[in-house]
Backbone of each chain as ProteinMPNN parsed JSONL, in Angstrom:
{"seq_chain_A": "MAKKPKITNTIRRLRFDADEMTQKALADKVGVTRQTIVAIENAKYYPTLELAFLIARVFGKEINDVFTIEMDE", "coords_chain_A": {"N_chain_A": [[32.806, 6.424, 18.473], [30.166, 7.331, 16.432], [26.928, 8.187, 18.477], [23.436, 6.744, 18.354], [20.876, 8.774, 17.033], [18.281, 10.059, 18.137], [14.988, 10.207, 17.641], [12.351, 12.17, 18.213], [9.193, 13.307, 19.078], [6.058, 14.832, 17.456], [3.203, 13.83, 18.962], [1.717, 13.528, 20.855], [0.404, 16.165, 21.68], [-0.23, 16.971, 19.315], [-2.827, 14.539, 19.151], [-4.311, 16.083, 20.832], [-4.305, 18.722, 20.37], [-6.104, 18.14, 18.462], [-9.04, 17.705, 19.241], [-8.379, 15.994, 21.507], [-7.845, 13.725, 20.15], [-8.259, 9.988, 20.569], [-6.131, 7.503, 21.143], [-6.424, 5.041, 20.029], [-8.433, 5.719, 17.97], [-6.403, 7.123, 16.441], [-5.004, 5.292, 15.536], [-6.673, 3.787, 13.745], [-7.117, 4.883, 11.764], [-4.591, 4.982, 10.574], [-4.066, 2.345, 10.449], [-2.69, 0.541, 12.105], [-2.019, -0.745, 14.853], [-3.472, 0.449, 18.228], [-0.926, -0.177, 20.08], [1.077, -0.208, 19.069], [0.959, 3.005, 18.103], [1.574, 3.603, 20.593], [3.812, 2.586, 21.494], [5.143, 4.636, 19.984], [4.515, 7.401, 20.325], [6.355, 7.281, 22.642], [8.448, 6.861, 22.017], [9.726, 4.489, 22.401], [9.657, 2.856, 19.749], [10.317, 3.285, 16.667], [8.845, 4.78, 13.575], [7.95, 3.101, 10.534], [8.817, 5.08, 7.271], [6.608, 5.602, 5.463], [4.529, 5.3, 7.392], [4.992, 7.431, 9.081], [4.775, 9.368, 7.04], [1.547, 9.065, 6.69], [0.373, 9.035, 9.241], [1.564, 12.247, 9.983], [-0.152, 13.407, 7.459], [-3.033, 12.67, 9.118], [-2.952, 14.78, 10.785], [-3.081, 17.171, 9.173], [-0.201, 17.851, 9.123], [3.274, 18.57, 7.86], [5.992, 16.188, 7.805], [7.578, 16.923, 9.216], [7.201, 18.797, 11.214], [5.966, 16.671, 12.741], [7.912, 14.553, 13.455], [11.451, 14.684, 14.943], [14.525, 14.387, 14.286], [17.288, 14.279, 16.612], [20.022, 15.411, 17.391], [23.291, 13.713, 18.623], [25.747, 15.547, 20.051]], "CA_chain_A": [[32.101, 5.461, 17.52], [28.655, 7.967, 16.91], [25.889, 7.954, 18.901], [22.483, 6.893, 17.521], [19.814, 10.006, 16.686], [17.024, 10.043, 18.466], [13.83, 10.98, 17.191], [11.147, 12.66, 19.1], [7.675, 13.371, 18.124], [4.503, 15.734, 18.847], [1.822, 13.009, 18.699], [0.775, 13.191, 21.472], [0.317, 17.424, 21.905], [-1.325, 16.856, 17.958], [-3.865, 14.05, 19.138], [-5.087, 16.984, 21.985], [-5.224, 19.672, 19.59], [-7.398, 17.2, 17.145], [-9.649, 17.42, 19.783], [-8.382, 14.546, 21.766], [-8.291, 12.588, 19.643], [-7.657, 9.18, 21.02], [-4.72, 6.632, 20.552], [-7.341, 3.781, 19.174], [-9.226, 6.399, 16.949], [-5.206, 7.586, 15.387], [-4.422, 3.652, 14.826], [-7.532, 3.128, 13.262], [-6.943, 5.729, 10.592], [-3.633, 5.188, 10.104], [-4.151, 1.219, 10.151], [-2.262, 0.376, 12.47], [-2.46, -0.863, 16.502], [-2.926, 0.993, 19.524], [0.066, -0.424, 21.047], [2.527, 0.717, 18.213], [0.805, 4.132, 18.593], [1.577, 4.393, 22.517], [5.373, 2.437, 21.283], [5.408, 5.751, 18.44], [4.472, 8.396, 21.014], [6.753, 6.886, 24.063], [10.239, 6.834, 21.482], [10.235, 3.318, 21.874], [9.365, 2.492, 18.454], [10.302, 3.969, 14.902], [7.849, 4.083, 12.656], [8.667, 3.337, 9.017], [9.175, 6.875, 6.623], [5.68, 5.611, 4.893], [3.609, 5.44, 8.523], [5.516, 8.62, 9.623], [3.805, 10.501, 6.298], [0.289, 8.686, 7.25], [0.213, 10.261, 11.067], [1.165, 13.633, 9.711], [-1.072, 13.376, 6.676], [-4.277, 13.073, 9.737], [-2.877, 15.828, 10.677], [-2.712, 17.884, 7.941], [1.673, 18.528, 9.006], [4.365, 18.019, 7.214], [6.755, 14.953, 8.363], [9.165, 17.918, 10.135], [6.442, 18.633, 12.385], [5.492, 15.747, 13.792], [9.541, 14.127, 14.145], [12.247, 15.824, 15.308], [15.279, 14.333, 14.585], [18.203, 15.235, 17.998], [22.176, 14.086, 16.781], [23.72, 14.12, 20.307], [26.986, 15.994, 19.789]], "C_chain_A": [[30.735, 6.535, 18.089], [27.602, 7.263, 17.433], [24.368, 7.79, 17.897], [21.664, 8.091, 17.619], [18.946, 9.183, 17.282], [16.059, 10.657, 17.843], [12.378, 11.311, 18.162], [10.112, 12.561, 18.109], [6.393, 13.984, 19.006], [3.591, 15.096, 18.419], [0.913, 13.613, 19.674], [-0.314, 14.525, 21.873], [-0.313, 17.535, 20.277], [-2.761, 16.069, 18.703], [-4.543, 15.216, 20.234], [-5.76, 18.077, 21.415], [-5.98, 19.37, 18.755], [-8.779, 17.156, 18.404], [-9.833, 15.904, 20.878], [-8.489, 13.665, 21.688], [-7.449, 11.121, 20.095], [-6.529, 8.342, 20.418], [-5.19, 5.45, 19.116], [-7.357, 4.652, 18.045], [-7.581, 6.468, 15.573], [-4.633, 6.359, 15.223], [-5.228, 3.439, 13.914], [-7.164, 3.868, 12.111], [-5.846, 5.526, 9.619], [-3.29, 3.378, 9.667], [-2.914, 0.263, 10.598], [-2.438, 0.25, 14.095], [-2.845, -0.086, 17.322], [-1.931, 0.8, 20.366], [1.484, 0.228, 20.213], [2.348, 2.207, 18.119], [1.032, 4.97, 19.414], [2.835, 4.168, 21.995], [6.083, 4.283, 20.917], [5.829, 7.175, 19.372], [5.686, 8.243, 22.625], [8.322, 6.732, 23.095], [10.981, 5.586, 21.662], [10.581, 2.324, 20.488], [9.511, 3.703, 16.781], [10.03, 3.853, 13.954], [8.042, 4.296, 11.42], [8.159, 4.717, 7.735], [7.214, 6.746, 5.718], [4.597, 5.738, 6.217], [3.669, 6.441, 9.041], [4.85, 9.853, 8.645], [2.352, 10.291, 6.67], [0.024, 9.54, 8.54], [0.647, 11.822, 10.418], [-0.152, 13.76, 9.274], [-2.615, 13.436, 8.096], [-4.273, 14.213, 10.469], [-2.791, 17.1, 10.871], [-1.572, 18.018, 8.307], [1.97, 18.063, 7.837], [4.659, 17.316, 8.321], [7.613, 15.565, 9.151], [8.376, 17.864, 11.536], [5.421, 17.833, 13.246], [6.562, 15.265, 14.685], [10.038, 14.943, 13.897], [13.561, 15.247, 15.298], [16.634, 15.213, 15.787], [19.45, 14.351, 17.478], [22.584, 14.61, 18.382], [25.056, 14.144, 19.576], [28.063, 14.784, 20.334]], "O_chain_A": [[30.31, 6.691, 19.233], [27.275, 6.119, 17.118], [24.163, 8.509, 16.92], [21.886, 8.558, 18.736], [18.792, 7.975, 17.105], [16.311, 11.795, 17.445], [11.602, 10.484, 18.641], [10.024, 12.081, 16.978], [5.929, 13.89, 20.142], [2.971, 15.569, 17.467], [-0.221, 14.062, 19.503], [-1.468, 14.323, 22.252], [-1.05, 18.517, 20.195], [-3.749, 16.784, 18.867], [-5.73, 14.916, 20.356], [-6.917, 18.472, 21.56], [-6.633, 20.244, 18.185], [-9.556, 16.236, 18.151], [-10.771, 15.123, 21.038], [-8.933, 12.784, 22.425], [-6.222, 11.065, 20.01], [-6.095, 8.545, 19.284], [-4.734, 5.159, 18.01], [-6.506, 4.521, 17.166], [-7.569, 6.089, 14.402], [-3.547, 6.409, 14.646], [-4.719, 2.822, 12.979], [-6.781, 3.071, 11.254], [-5.876, 5.719, 8.404], [-2.477, 3.085, 8.79], [-2.296, -0.514, 9.869], [-3.022, 1.189, 14.636], [-2.001, 0.76, 17.025], [-1.888, 1.476, 21.394], [2.471, 0.856, 20.597], [3.391, 2.857, 18.047], [0.943, 6.198, 19.452], [3.442, 5.225, 21.821], [7.049, 4.882, 21.389], [6.869, 7.832, 19.308], [5.702, 9.105, 23.503], [9.318, 6.454, 23.761], [12.157, 5.358, 21.379], [11.413, 1.437, 20.299], [8.83, 4.564, 16.224], [10.582, 3.062, 13.19], [8.289, 5.428, 11.003], [6.981, 5.046, 7.599], [6.658, 7.807, 5.435], [3.644, 6.452, 5.905], [2.644, 6.805, 9.619], [4.482, 10.943, 9.082], [1.779, 11.329, 7.003], [-0.528, 10.639, 8.59], [-0.303, 12.602, 10.47], [-1.115, 14.053, 9.982], [-3.3, 14.445, 7.927], [-5.329, 14.726, 10.838], [-2.597, 17.867, 11.814], [-1.301, 18.869, 7.46], [1.323, 17.411, 7.017], [4.131, 17.428, 9.428], [8.418, 14.901, 9.804], [8.654, 17.243, 12.562], [4.522, 18.129, 14.033], [6.58, 15.309, 15.915], [9.75, 15.843, 13.108], [14.101, 15.479, 16.38], [16.847, 16.426, 15.783], [19.686, 13.16, 17.274], [22.235, 15.599, 19.026], [25.495, 13.289, 18.807], [29.278, 14.94, 20.213]]}, "seq_chain_B": "MSHEEKNTLLQIIIGVVVNFYIIQKVRELYSTGAMDGPDAIQIWAHEMFWVIIFAVVGGIVMAIIGTILFSIIETAVTGEADQNFITDERDKMIANTGNKTTVAFTGMGFVVLIAGINFGYRPIDCLVVLMFCFSLGSLFGEFTKLARYRMSI", "coords_chain_B": {"N_chain_B": [[-2.845, -5.05, 25.309], [-2.166, -6.36, 22.289], [-3.089, -8.089, 19.22], [-1.534, -9.791, 18.458], [0.445, -10.512, 19.896], [-0.79, -11.608, 22.0], [-1.402, -13.476, 20.688], [1.397, -14.694, 20.745], [1.954, -15.52, 23.12], [0.296, -17.812, 23.272], [1.406, -19.313, 22.049], [3.848, -19.662, 23.066], [3.188, -21.482, 25.405], [1.813, -23.128, 23.515], [4.554, -24.329, 22.404], [5.367, -24.601, 25.236], [4.277, -27.288, 26.264], [4.575, -28.674, 23.717], [7.317, -28.776, 23.61], [8.008, -30.232, 26.269], [6.356, -32.869, 25.814], [7.832, -34.046, 23.639], [10.133, -34.344, 25.113], [9.383, -36.632, 26.897], [8.958, -38.215, 25.507], [11.186, -39.064, 24.383], [12.008, -39.798, 26.072], [11.126, -41.9, 26.943], [10.758, -43.464, 24.423], [14.879, -43.808, 24.818], [14.978, -45.268, 27.158], [13.06, -47.594, 27.393], [15.097, -48.81, 24.743], [14.466, -48.637, 22.304], [15.962, -46.78, 21.184], [18.493, -48.534, 20.774], [18.315, -50.334, 18.606], [18.032, -52.059, 15.839], [16.231, -50.07, 14.05], [16.088, -48.214, 15.202], [16.236, -44.958, 13.608], [14.27, -45.169, 12.273], [12.099, -45.52, 14.153], [12.339, -43.76, 15.715], [11.972, -40.912, 14.021], [9.172, -42.042, 13.689], [7.907, -40.883, 15.748], [8.669, -38.736, 15.69], [6.999, -37.832, 13.724], [4.634, -37.92, 14.415], [4.87, -36.199, 16.286], [5.312, -33.729, 15.683], [2.703, -33.192, 13.488], [1.118, -33.105, 15.425], [1.466, -30.808, 16.667], [1.308, -28.479, 15.374], [-1.226, -28.711, 14.434], [-2.781, -28.87, 17.109], [-1.536, -26.52, 17.356], [-3.205, -24.857, 16.444], [-5.872, -24.741, 16.822], [-5.502, -24.434, 19.809], [-5.193, -21.548, 18.731], [-7.381, -21.14, 18.031], [-8.845, -21.386, 20.21], [-7.847, -20.071, 22.182], [-8.255, -17.813, 21.387], [-10.931, -16.971, 21.704], [-11.371, -17.317, 24.287], [-9.32, -15.385, 24.886], [-10.843, -12.817, 24.198], [-13.439, -13.641, 25.943], [-12.229, -13.32, 28.409], [-11.343, -10.68, 28.688], [-13.364, -9.378, 27.916], [-14.847, -9.721, 30.683], [-13.412, -8.203, 32.199], [-12.572, -5.42, 30.954], [-14.808, -4.961, 29.756], [-15.272, -4.507, 27.469], [-14.62, -6.354, 24.042], [-11.304, -6.701, 22.605], [-11.733, -6.04, 19.066], [-9.578, -6.23, 16.971], [-7.537, -7.415, 14.558], [-5.328, -6.889, 13.712], [-2.25, -7.098, 11.83], [0.744, -5.434, 12.315], [2.852, -3.116, 11.236], [4.722, -3.225, 12.946], [4.483, -5.369, 14.134], [5.242, -6.879, 12.051], [8.006, -6.583, 12.742], [8.984, -7.339, 14.647], [8.41, -9.816, 15.238], [10.714, -11.034, 13.033], [12.402, -10.201, 14.386], [11.776, -12.514, 16.419], [12.178, -14.55, 14.652], [14.895, -14.728, 14.284], [16.047, -15.614, 16.498], [14.55, -18.145, 16.515], [16.409, -18.618, 13.944], [18.843, -19.223, 14.791], [19.307, -21.225, 16.406], [18.186, -22.86, 15.168], [20.597, -23.084, 13.891], [22.506, -23.302, 14.883], [21.812, -26.355, 16.075], [22.194, -27.785, 13.824], [24.762, -27.895, 13.319], [25.961, -28.473, 15.696], [25.079, -31.114, 14.901], [26.4, -31.847, 12.658], [29.078, -31.658, 13.977], [28.563, -33.352, 16.105], [28.576, -36.383, 14.909], [30.631, -35.608, 13.469], [32.742, -36.311, 15.469], [32.258, -38.658, 16.303], [29.787, -39.986, 17.692], [27.04, -41.312, 17.593], [24.384, -41.59, 14.835], [21.39, -41.058, 15.763], [21.586, -39.825, 18.05], [22.737, -37.511, 17.714], [20.756, -36.996, 16.116], [18.692, -36.027, 17.989], [19.594, -34.441, 19.325], [19.601, -32.317, 17.158], [16.498, -32.178, 16.879], [15.432, -30.955, 19.476], [16.841, -28.443, 18.893], [15.619, -27.548, 17.323], [13.165, -27.634, 18.391], [12.974, -26.198, 20.697], [14.265, -24.13, 19.7], [12.23, -22.653, 18.208], [9.792, -22.326, 20.243], [12.334, -20.504, 22.335], [12.245, -17.959, 20.688], [9.593, -17.166, 20.284], [9.919, -16.594, 22.938], [11.418, -14.222, 22.821], [10.26, -12.714, 20.877], [7.776, -11.307, 22.672], [9.077, -10.589, 24.878], [10.288, -8.341, 23.002], [7.571, -7.167, 22.464], [6.85, -6.128, 25.413], [8.924, -4.35, 26.385], [8.651, -2.574, 23.963], [7.022, -0.618, 24.842]], "CA_chain_B": [[-1.635, -6.174, 24.537], [-2.14, -6.914, 20.588], [-3.958, -9.259, 18.813], [0.035, -11.121, 18.238], [1.403, -10.134, 21.578], [-1.928, -12.878, 22.659], [-0.851, -14.915, 19.874], [2.916, -15.03, 20.931], [1.823, -15.807, 24.17], [-0.601, -18.825, 23.12], [2.465, -19.826, 21.37], [4.846, -19.823, 24.073], [2.266, -21.959, 26.187], [1.691, -24.232, 22.923], [6.191, -24.724, 22.312], [6.277, -25.475, 26.243], [3.336, -28.399, 25.879], [5.69, -29.673, 22.91], [9.027, -29.418, 24.289], [7.407, -31.112, 27.284], [5.466, -34.03, 25.316], [8.779, -34.465, 23.067], [11.008, -34.799, 25.839], [8.75, -37.602, 27.963], [8.588, -39.175, 24.349], [12.616, -39.825, 23.628], [13.12, -40.724, 27.625], [10.095, -43.167, 26.789], [12.429, -44.78, 23.705], [15.724, -44.572, 25.04], [14.651, -46.311, 28.639], [12.519, -48.933, 26.878], [16.069, -49.799, 24.272], [14.038, -48.332, 20.797], [16.809, -46.265, 20.348], [19.225, -49.103, 20.556], [17.752, -51.231, 18.305], [18.485, -51.552, 13.826], [15.272, -49.271, 13.111], [16.484, -46.653, 15.274], [15.877, -43.847, 13.339], [13.113, -45.226, 11.773], [11.115, -45.792, 15.295], [12.187, -41.787, 15.994], [11.042, -40.346, 12.81], [7.837, -41.967, 13.226], [7.373, -40.449, 16.756], [8.639, -37.101, 15.737], [6.791, -36.931, 12.114], [3.313, -37.396, 14.832], [4.804, -34.496, 17.002], [5.21, -32.104, 14.305], [1.342, -33.248, 13.546], [0.045, -32.817, 16.563], [2.285, -29.38, 17.05], [0.411, -27.938, 13.91], [-2.959, -29.512, 14.259], [-2.812, -28.66, 18.369], [-1.229, -25.164, 17.32], [-4.289, -24.008, 15.256], [-7.094, -25.343, 17.39], [-5.521, -24.248, 20.584], [-5.082, -20.445, 18.839], [-8.732, -20.742, 18.12], [-9.335, -21.423, 21.672], [-7.193, -18.875, 23.382], [-9.061, -15.992, 21.162], [-11.985, -16.986, 22.434], [-10.54, -17.475, 25.872], [-8.414, -13.759, 25.278], [-12.185, -11.837, 23.964], [-14.096, -13.749, 27.438], [-11.537, -12.587, 29.966], [-10.879, -9.173, 28.151], [-14.855, -8.812, 28.414], [-15.141, -9.064, 32.003], [-12.314, -7.078, 33.197], [-12.64, -3.89, 30.94], [-16.31, -4.498, 29.309], [-15.949, -4.664, 25.938], [-13.328, -7.463, 23.459], [-10.812, -6.006, 21.23], [-11.886, -7.018, 17.993], [-9.054, -5.766, 16.233], [-7.147, -8.611, 14.533], [-4.63, -5.872, 12.426], [-0.72, -7.346, 12.202], [1.115, -3.701, 11.483], [4.893, -3.252, 10.692], [5.851, -3.539, 14.439], [4.581, -6.841, 14.786], [6.507, -7.706, 11.755], [10.114, -6.211, 13.348], [9.076, -8.489, 16.374], [8.51, -11.269, 14.197], [11.297, -10.551, 12.571], [13.52, -10.448, 15.991], [12.19, -13.8, 17.238], [12.779, -15.516, 13.667], [16.64, -14.394, 13.985], [16.276, -16.551, 17.484], [14.543, -19.309, 15.83], [17.105, -19.812, 12.929], [20.283, -19.488, 15.496], [19.225, -22.299, 17.589], [18.27, -24.383, 14.14], [21.439, -23.447, 12.627], [23.223, -24.053, 16.284], [21.66, -27.465, 16.08], [22.608, -28.29, 12.823], [26.256, -27.514, 13.543], [25.93, -29.91, 16.546], [24.582, -32.884, 14.258], [27.245, -32.617, 11.846], [30.731, -31.818, 14.502], [28.929, -34.981, 16.43], [28.893, -37.504, 13.745], [32.113, -36.167, 12.971], [33.599, -36.682, 16.23], [31.981, -40.527, 16.136], [28.315, -39.751, 17.825], [25.816, -41.867, 16.665], [23.404, -40.505, 14.183], [20.509, -41.094, 16.044], [21.667, -39.044, 19.272], [22.874, -36.617, 16.895], [19.09, -35.924, 15.501], [17.345, -36.172, 18.577], [19.829, -32.692, 19.5], [18.933, -31.505, 16.343], [15.632, -31.91, 16.697], [15.402, -29.999, 20.475], [17.458, -27.298, 18.88], [14.748, -26.824, 16.434], [11.573, -26.757, 19.168], [13.771, -24.986, 21.659], [14.469, -22.546, 19.466], [10.517, -22.379, 18.059], [9.761, -21.925, 21.427], [13.06, -18.811, 22.443], [11.777, -17.195, 19.255], [8.517, -16.595, 20.526], [9.899, -15.768, 24.232], [12.005, -13.237, 22.238], [8.885, -11.717, 20.501], [7.168, -11.446, 24.24], [10.311, -9.934, 26.143], [10.388, -7.414, 23.023], [6.409, -6.697, 22.982], [6.84, -5.945, 26.931], [10.073, -3.539, 25.893], [8.404, -1.395, 23.492], [5.325, 0.309, 24.688]], "C_chain_B": [[-2.584, -7.012, 23.452], [-2.935, -8.03, 20.463], [-2.375, -10.506, 18.422], [0.307, -11.007, 19.188], [0.126, -11.49, 22.046], [-1.11, -14.145, 21.862], [0.664, -15.359, 20.568], [2.189, -15.914, 22.556], [1.179, -17.254, 24.152], [0.613, -19.72, 22.238], [3.616, -20.866, 22.181], [4.024, -21.432, 24.908], [1.931, -22.934, 24.915], [3.59, -24.872, 22.957], [6.168, -24.971, 23.956], [5.506, -27.025, 26.089], [4.377, -29.057, 25.194], [6.835, -30.196, 23.422], [8.694, -30.5, 25.649], [7.194, -32.528, 26.683], [7.056, -34.738, 24.382], [10.128, -34.847, 24.013], [10.905, -35.908, 26.81], [9.022, -38.705, 26.485], [10.229, -39.828, 24.08], [13.502, -40.196, 24.968], [12.355, -42.035, 27.625], [11.122, -44.078, 25.532], [13.88, -44.956, 23.603], [15.452, -45.625, 25.901], [13.866, -47.133, 27.928], [13.388, -49.599, 25.497], [15.156, -49.336, 22.848], [15.108, -47.795, 19.945], [18.15, -46.557, 19.851], [19.394, -50.33, 19.112], [18.0, -50.47, 16.411], [17.971, -50.26, 13.578], [15.109, -47.923, 14.171], [16.152, -45.24, 15.256], [14.68, -43.921, 12.738], [11.869, -44.984, 13.005], [11.332, -44.143, 15.25], [11.067, -40.84, 15.297], [9.958, -40.829, 12.95], [7.257, -41.584, 14.301], [7.311, -38.773, 16.598], [7.78, -36.759, 14.068], [5.062, -36.813, 13.42], [3.462, -36.611, 15.325], [4.59, -33.686, 16.039], [3.366, -32.196, 13.592], [0.7, -32.594, 14.354], [0.506, -31.108, 16.87], [1.575, -28.305, 16.236], [-0.839, -28.112, 14.194], [-3.27, -28.567, 15.478], [-2.326, -26.934, 17.878], [-2.4, -23.994, 16.931], [-5.02, -24.351, 16.236], [-6.635, -24.422, 18.142], [-4.848, -22.434, 20.286], [-6.395, -19.729, 18.642], [-9.132, -20.229, 19.568], [-9.402, -20.397, 22.434], [-7.911, -17.554, 23.019], [-9.935, -15.854, 21.782], [-11.859, -16.328, 23.493], [-10.45, -16.044, 25.926], [-9.915, -13.035, 25.33], [-13.082, -11.689, 25.978], [-13.179, -12.677, 28.341], [-11.639, -11.15, 29.775], [-12.501, -8.573, 28.556], [-15.273, -8.896, 29.475], [-14.71, -8.516, 32.539], [-12.599, -6.296, 32.466], [-14.256, -3.584, 30.368], [-16.726, -4.827, 27.728], [-14.176, -5.597, 25.473], [-12.657, -6.361, 22.509], [-10.662, -6.264, 20.326], [-10.702, -7.104, 16.961], [-7.707, -6.6, 16.455], [-5.564, -7.711, 13.614], [-2.663, -6.663, 12.728], [-0.487, -6.29, 11.137], [3.134, -4.268, 11.534], [5.858, -3.043, 12.054], [5.715, -4.821, 14.567], [5.607, -7.633, 13.68], [7.846, -7.463, 11.959], [10.0, -7.09, 14.375], [9.196, -9.596, 15.488], [9.656, -11.619, 13.634], [12.893, -11.162, 13.905], [13.373, -11.631, 16.243], [12.381, -14.955, 15.841], [14.276, -15.242, 13.906], [16.827, -15.651, 15.108], [16.274, -17.98, 17.218], [15.705, -20.305, 15.139], [18.533, -19.517, 13.68], [20.466, -20.88, 16.466], [18.814, -23.586, 16.391], [19.315, -24.395, 13.287], [22.557, -24.184, 13.556], [23.34, -25.276, 16.503], [21.565, -28.383, 14.52], [24.038, -28.759, 12.945], [26.71, -28.474, 15.117], [26.226, -30.553, 15.916], [25.848, -33.088, 13.397], [28.643, -32.667, 12.545], [30.319, -33.269, 15.453], [28.576, -36.309, 15.84], [30.423, -37.293, 13.254], [33.33, -36.632, 13.974], [32.705, -38.012, 17.029], [30.472, -40.581, 17.126], [27.3, -40.429, 16.935], [25.327, -40.987, 16.688], [22.55, -40.03, 14.715], [20.341, -39.813, 17.409], [22.054, -37.867, 18.467], [21.088, -35.525, 16.505], [18.323, -35.984, 16.616], [17.771, -34.6, 18.827], [19.454, -31.696, 18.737], [17.271, -30.993, 16.533], [14.946, -30.857, 18.206], [15.862, -28.982, 20.287], [16.467, -26.462, 18.46], [12.955, -26.261, 17.367], [12.323, -26.212, 20.4], [13.923, -23.599, 21.122], [13.306, -21.891, 18.54], [10.004, -21.557, 20.046], [10.476, -20.14, 22.465], [12.487, -18.435, 21.102], [10.694, -16.845, 19.657], [8.574, -16.01, 21.942], [11.014, -14.557, 23.935], [11.179, -12.114, 22.019], [8.388, -11.377, 21.655], [8.172, -10.294, 24.685], [10.32, -8.024, 24.735], [8.996, -6.044, 22.678], [6.381, -5.551, 24.219], [7.821, -4.723, 26.221], [9.498, -2.677, 25.32], [7.014, -0.653, 23.538], [5.826, 0.632, 26.266]], "O_chain_B": [[-3.394, -7.92, 23.64], [-3.37, -8.762, 21.352], [-2.384, -11.719, 18.209], [0.587, -12.165, 19.499], [0.714, -12.452, 22.54], [-0.529, -15.177, 22.198], [0.83, -16.546, 20.849], [2.145, -17.144, 22.583], [1.548, -17.965, 25.086], [0.376, -20.877, 21.889], [4.025, -22.022, 22.068], [4.668, -22.472, 24.767], [1.651, -23.999, 25.466], [3.79, -25.905, 23.596], [7.123, -25.701, 24.224], [6.254, -27.95, 25.775], [5.077, -29.891, 25.769], [7.268, -31.329, 23.633], [9.328, -31.547, 25.775], [7.945, -33.397, 27.127], [7.295, -35.934, 24.544], [11.021, -35.583, 23.593], [11.869, -36.259, 27.491], [9.257, -39.906, 26.624], [10.39, -40.961, 23.624], [14.659, -40.574, 25.155], [12.771, -43.064, 28.156], [11.918, -44.999, 25.711], [14.393, -45.755, 22.82], [15.628, -46.792, 25.551], [14.765, -47.969, 27.844], [12.907, -50.605, 24.976], [15.426, -50.255, 22.075], [15.337, -47.99, 18.751], [18.87, -45.876, 19.121], [20.399, -50.965, 18.793], [18.085, -49.342, 15.926], [18.658, -49.365, 13.087], [14.345, -46.963, 14.062], [15.889, -44.488, 16.194], [13.989, -42.91, 12.614], [10.853, -44.336, 12.756], [10.483, -43.399, 14.758], [10.004, -40.318, 15.634], [9.18, -40.144, 12.286], [6.038, -41.753, 14.278], [6.529, -37.919, 17.017], [7.921, -35.724, 13.417], [4.391, -35.783, 13.346], [2.546, -35.79, 15.274], [3.578, -33.044, 15.759], [2.88, -31.125, 13.231], [-0.118, -31.696, 14.153], [-0.335, -30.329, 17.319], [1.371, -27.208, 16.757], [-1.5, -27.086, 14.031], [-3.909, -27.546, 15.226], [-3.153, -26.116, 18.279], [-2.436, -22.772, 17.075], [-4.208, -24.008, 17.095], [-6.968, -23.305, 17.746], [-4.184, -21.905, 21.178], [-6.689, -18.55, 18.839], [-9.557, -19.14, 19.954], [-10.307, -19.881, 23.09], [-8.155, -16.588, 23.742], [-10.078, -14.854, 22.485], [-12.108, -15.144, 23.722], [-11.156, -15.379, 26.684], [-10.267, -12.647, 26.445], [-13.271, -10.769, 26.774], [-13.456, -11.562, 28.782], [-12.017, -10.441, 30.708], [-12.757, -7.611, 29.28], [-16.254, -8.172, 29.648], [-15.263, -8.061, 33.541], [-13.432, -5.711, 33.159], [-14.844, -2.505, 30.433], [-17.73, -5.164, 27.1], [-13.108, -5.588, 26.084], [-13.207, -5.462, 21.873], [-9.58, -6.805, 20.095], [-10.775, -7.986, 16.106], [-7.001, -6.71, 17.458], [-4.905, -8.427, 12.86], [-2.087, -6.614, 13.815], [-0.918, -6.089, 10.002], [3.981, -5.141, 11.728], [7.059, -2.822, 12.213], [6.622, -5.504, 15.043], [6.415, -8.523, 13.943], [8.742, -8.088, 11.392], [10.992, -7.554, 14.937], [10.257, -10.126, 15.157], [9.763, -12.844, 13.689], [13.775, -12.009, 14.056], [14.413, -12.273, 16.389], [12.707, -16.119, 16.073], [14.839, -16.148, 13.292], [17.576, -16.586, 14.825], [17.157, -18.815, 17.408], [16.013, -21.49, 15.266], [19.478, -19.632, 12.899], [21.454, -21.354, 17.027], [19.003, -24.793, 16.537], [19.412, -25.125, 12.3], [23.248, -25.165, 13.283], [24.383, -25.738, 16.966], [20.942, -29.422, 14.305], [24.388, -29.909, 12.682], [27.803, -29.0, 15.327], [27.4, -30.923, 15.886], [26.375, -34.197, 13.318], [29.473, -33.444, 12.074], [31.155, -34.15, 15.655], [28.3, -37.256, 16.577], [31.212, -38.141, 12.838], [34.419, -37.109, 13.654], [32.63, -38.145, 18.251], [30.121, -41.761, 17.137], [26.892, -40.1, 15.821], [25.294, -40.015, 17.443], [22.389, -38.816, 14.597], [19.349, -39.13, 17.664], [21.288, -36.965, 18.806], [20.613, -34.391, 16.561], [17.116, -36.003, 16.374], [16.985, -33.662, 18.699], [19.084, -30.579, 19.1], [16.857, -29.843, 16.394], [14.028, -30.073, 17.966], [15.643, -28.157, 21.174], [16.241, -25.297, 18.784], [12.135, -25.354, 17.229], [11.504, -25.601, 21.087], [13.816, -22.481, 21.628], [13.421, -20.726, 18.16], [10.031, -20.452, 20.587], [9.852, -19.206, 22.968], [12.458, -19.512, 20.507], [10.621, -15.667, 19.309], [7.736, -15.198, 22.334], [11.449, -13.97, 24.925], [11.189, -11.01, 22.563], [9.112, -10.383, 21.702], [7.804, -9.122, 24.772], [10.345, -6.89, 25.212], [9.088, -4.818, 22.628], [6.002, -4.389, 24.073], [7.204, -4.116, 25.347], [9.589, -1.615, 25.936], [6.236, -0.265, 22.666], [5.128, 1.326, 27.006]]}, "name": "protein", "num_of_chains": 2, "seq": "MAKKPKITNTIRRLRFDADEMTQKALADKVGVTRQTIVAIENAKYYPTLELAFLIARVFGKEINDVFTIEMDEMSHEEKNTLLQIIIGVVVNFYIIQKVRELYSTGAMDGPDAIQIWAHEMFWVIIFAVVGGIVMAIIGTILFSIIETAVTGEADQNFITDERDKMIANTGNKTTVAFTGMGFVVLIAGINFGYRPIDCLVVLMFCFSLGSLFGEFTKLARYRMSI"}
């Protein structure tokens, strides 16, 4: 059986590059709770495509620059 | 802790109180012999009707009081209260998980009701089991939600 792919993200680094943007500030910009941003950063929750696009837009990046899918062989 | 997570915690407290009350009420009805009389279903329905009203109204009141209390505690501990009342996509996903648990319990209660009557148990006893499955299902649904909140941070 194929393993579930893992989606990693660079949100922590992007926040750091964006003047140490807080999780709360990012959450407010995309309209979710801070806890959801924490869960996404820790790869405990995978956002919907809509939210993923919104997060990428906040940092002025393409979605591929923020989220990467890792396929286990 | 997000607003919805706090709400889940409050719903668990309310669920425990309501379940405890239902157990007490049903025990009382059985011990007084009210469940053996010809009007048993009507008496039981009358009691459960008020339990439902109490649970709904009590739930709303407790949610308001709880939100205020959480804000006071948060302000005392962290210096500022989280005024964010957003319900986002993760909350909805977690709520769906909780609902699945609730539906599983209520479905199970319905099957027990049908099977119980089929095997000759009194309908009133089967209705009591169904009611427990409903109220316990609601409580376990909230526990499932809380577990998902705690696991996904």
